[in-house]
N, C-alpha and C positions, 0 to 999 in steps of 0.2 A: 525559587523553584519549588513546586509542589506536586504531589501525586496527581497524575492525570488519568492513568489507566493501569489496572492491575488484573493479571491473570492468576487465579488462585487454584492450583491443583486441577487443571483442566483435563478432562478425559472426554473423547468424542469418537463417534463412529458414523458410518453412513446410515441414514434413516432406514433404508431398506435392507440392511445387512447387519450381521452380528460382529463383524471383525472390527475391533477397536483400533483406531489409527493414532489418536493422540492419547498418551498414557501418563498424564500427570505433569503438565506444563505449568510452571509458575514464573511470572515475570512482572516487573513493575516499570512503567514508563512515566517519568516525570515530565513536566512541561519543558519544552525546548530540547529534549533529548532525542537522539537518533539511535535506535537499537537495530543492529543487523542480525538477521537469522540466516545461517548458512547450513546446508545439508545436502546429501546426495539425493538422486532421484528416489522417490518412494519413502522419503523420511517423514513426510507429513507436512511439508511447508505450505503447499497450496491448501490443504485441508485446514490448517491453522488459520490462514488468511480468510477463507470462506466462512469458517465457524465464527471468527471474530465479528463478522458482519451479520451473523444470524441467518445464513442461508438455510432454507428448509431441507436441503438434501443431506445435512449433517445434524446429528442429535448429540447434545451435551449429556453425557451419562453421569458425570460427577464433576464437582468443582464449581467455581463461580467466576463471573467477569464483573469488574467494577469500573465505572467511568465517572470521573469527578466525584468519587465517593458513593455513587449510587449503584446498587446491584442491577445490572442490565442483562443478566443471564437469559431471561425469558422475553426480552424485548424483541419484537419483530424487526426485520431488516429496515423497513422504511422509517421506523421510529429512531433507530440508531443513526441512520443517515441524516435525518432532520436535526438530531442532537449534535451533529458535528463530527461523525465518524465517516471517513472516506476510504474507499477501496479502489486502487488502480489495478485493473485486471491484467493477468499475464497475457491473455488473448482477448483484447477489446473487441466487442461485437459490432458488426455493421448494422445500422438501423436505416433501412431504405425509407425515403419519404420524410425523414425528420432531419432538418438541417442542424448544424452545430449550434447556431444562435437560438433556434427554437428549443433545442434540448436544454441548453444552459439557462434560458429564460424560465422554463418550467421547473428545472432543478433548483434554481436560485429562489424562485417563489416558494417552493416547498421547504427549502432549507431555512430561509430567513423570514418568510412571510412578507417579503417585499416584492413589488412588481416594477422593476426598472423599465424605463422606456427603452424601446428598441435601439434608439440612437445612443443612449448612455451605455447600454450593454455592448453594442457594436464597438464603440470606442475603446472600452475596457478590454474586450476580446482581442481586437486588432493590436492594441498595445502589448498584450502578453504574447500574441503570436510573433511579433517582431522580436521580443526578448527570447523567445524559444526557437527562433530560426524557422518559423513556419510562414508560408505564403498567405497573405491576408485574404486571398480569395477563398480559402478554406472555410471561412466563417459562414458562407452560404451553401457549402457542399453538404450532402447527406452524411450523417455521422459515420465516420470511418470508411465510407464506401469509396473504394479506389485509393485509399491511403496506403502508403508503404508502411512497413513495420515500424520504422523510426517515426513516421508521422503519426501513427496511431498512439505510440508511447508518449510523444510530445503533446498530443492532444489530451491525454490523460493528465499530464502534469499541468496543462493549461486549465483543465477543469478544476484541479485541486487549487490553483491560484484564484480562480473566479469564485468558487464556492466557499472558500475560507473555512475549511474544517479546523477542528482543534486537534484531531488525531488522524493521521494518514497512514494507511496500510498499503504498501507498495509491493505487489506480488510479482516478483521476477521482472521488474521494469526493464532490465537489461537483456531479457530473453530475445534472441534473434537479431540483436543490433550489432552493426560493425563498430569499429573503434570510434569513428567520427560521430556517428549517431549517438553512441553511448555517452560520449563526452558532452554533447549538446543536452541530452536528457539530464545528466548529472548536474550540469550548470543550471538547468531549469529548476531542479530541486533546490539548489543553493539559492537561486533568485527568490523562490517562494519563501524559504527560511529567512532570508534577509528582510522580506516584507512582514513576516509573521514569526518573530523569534520565539514565541511561546509554543509554536506548533510541535507536537510530538510525532515522531515517525517510527514505524516498524517496517524495516526494509528487508524484504526476503530475496535472497539471491544465491546463485551458485558460485559466483566469481568474485575474486578480489578486485578486479579492475574497476568495478563501480565504486567499491569502498575506497579505493585510492583517490577518487574524485570527491566523494561525499564526506569521507572521514567521520564515520560513526563514533559515538561515545562508547558504545558497548557492542561486542560481537558475541553471539551465542551459537553453539553448534548443536543442531538438531539431528538425532539419530534414532530411528525406529520410534518416533513419536515422543521422545524425551529430549530435554536439553541436558546434554552430558558435560558441557563445559562452557564457561563464560569468561570473557576477558576484554581486552582492548584490541587495537589494530594488530598487535603482535600475534594474536591468535589467527587472524586471517592470513598473515604472512607465513605462519607455521603450516597452515592448511595448504597453502600454495606449494610448499616444499614437500610435505609428507602425505597429503591426501587425507581421506577420512578413515582409512583402515585402523589407524592407531586408536581411534575413539570408539570403534564398534564394540570392543569388549566392555567398555564402560557403560553401554546401554543395557 
């Protein structure tokens, strides 16, 4: 096990505003580890996910990001993605006119510099769709167009499987899912981990129920842009009982 990703005293704000949202986050993810970040609405969870991928709408004002020992703080989004950092969105976007297989073929070419044949890629996608409980006809559908919430989230996990990142940031993958869909998505995450045991995951969520399925190595509580406490699954259980109020004074 070795260091994969390190957040060192990260401060960030919206590019067009002065209000600081992230206020000194430090976190180290080693290969194969799953780190869950939990927090109430407005705590900075999605800002953190977006900032880690280098989105231009947020500006890092202090601190550094390291990926495989290299300072990536100033790397643009596309360079981070090509290097193996993957973000599953809370609200996956529909892309009319671009099929799932077209999107993945272009993404895989950019990520790995290889151009799989359509047949090879189709077989791989269909195999993963079966493992994730998706209808194989979705391979030719326009990306996320007409997909249910659960199908969109499963499609994000399927992209993670095909693109083979080294670090995956999953931003509220459980958002809007019923119990059955959540379990399928969680099982999909575990399937990918079995295929790629060195994959590091930062899992951002509101709820313990996803963690019950994925079983993270570490749980961190984010309040007002700071990590106020870290621990194991017992911390998620404690949150389920007592809520976030007990930790607000610590921020």
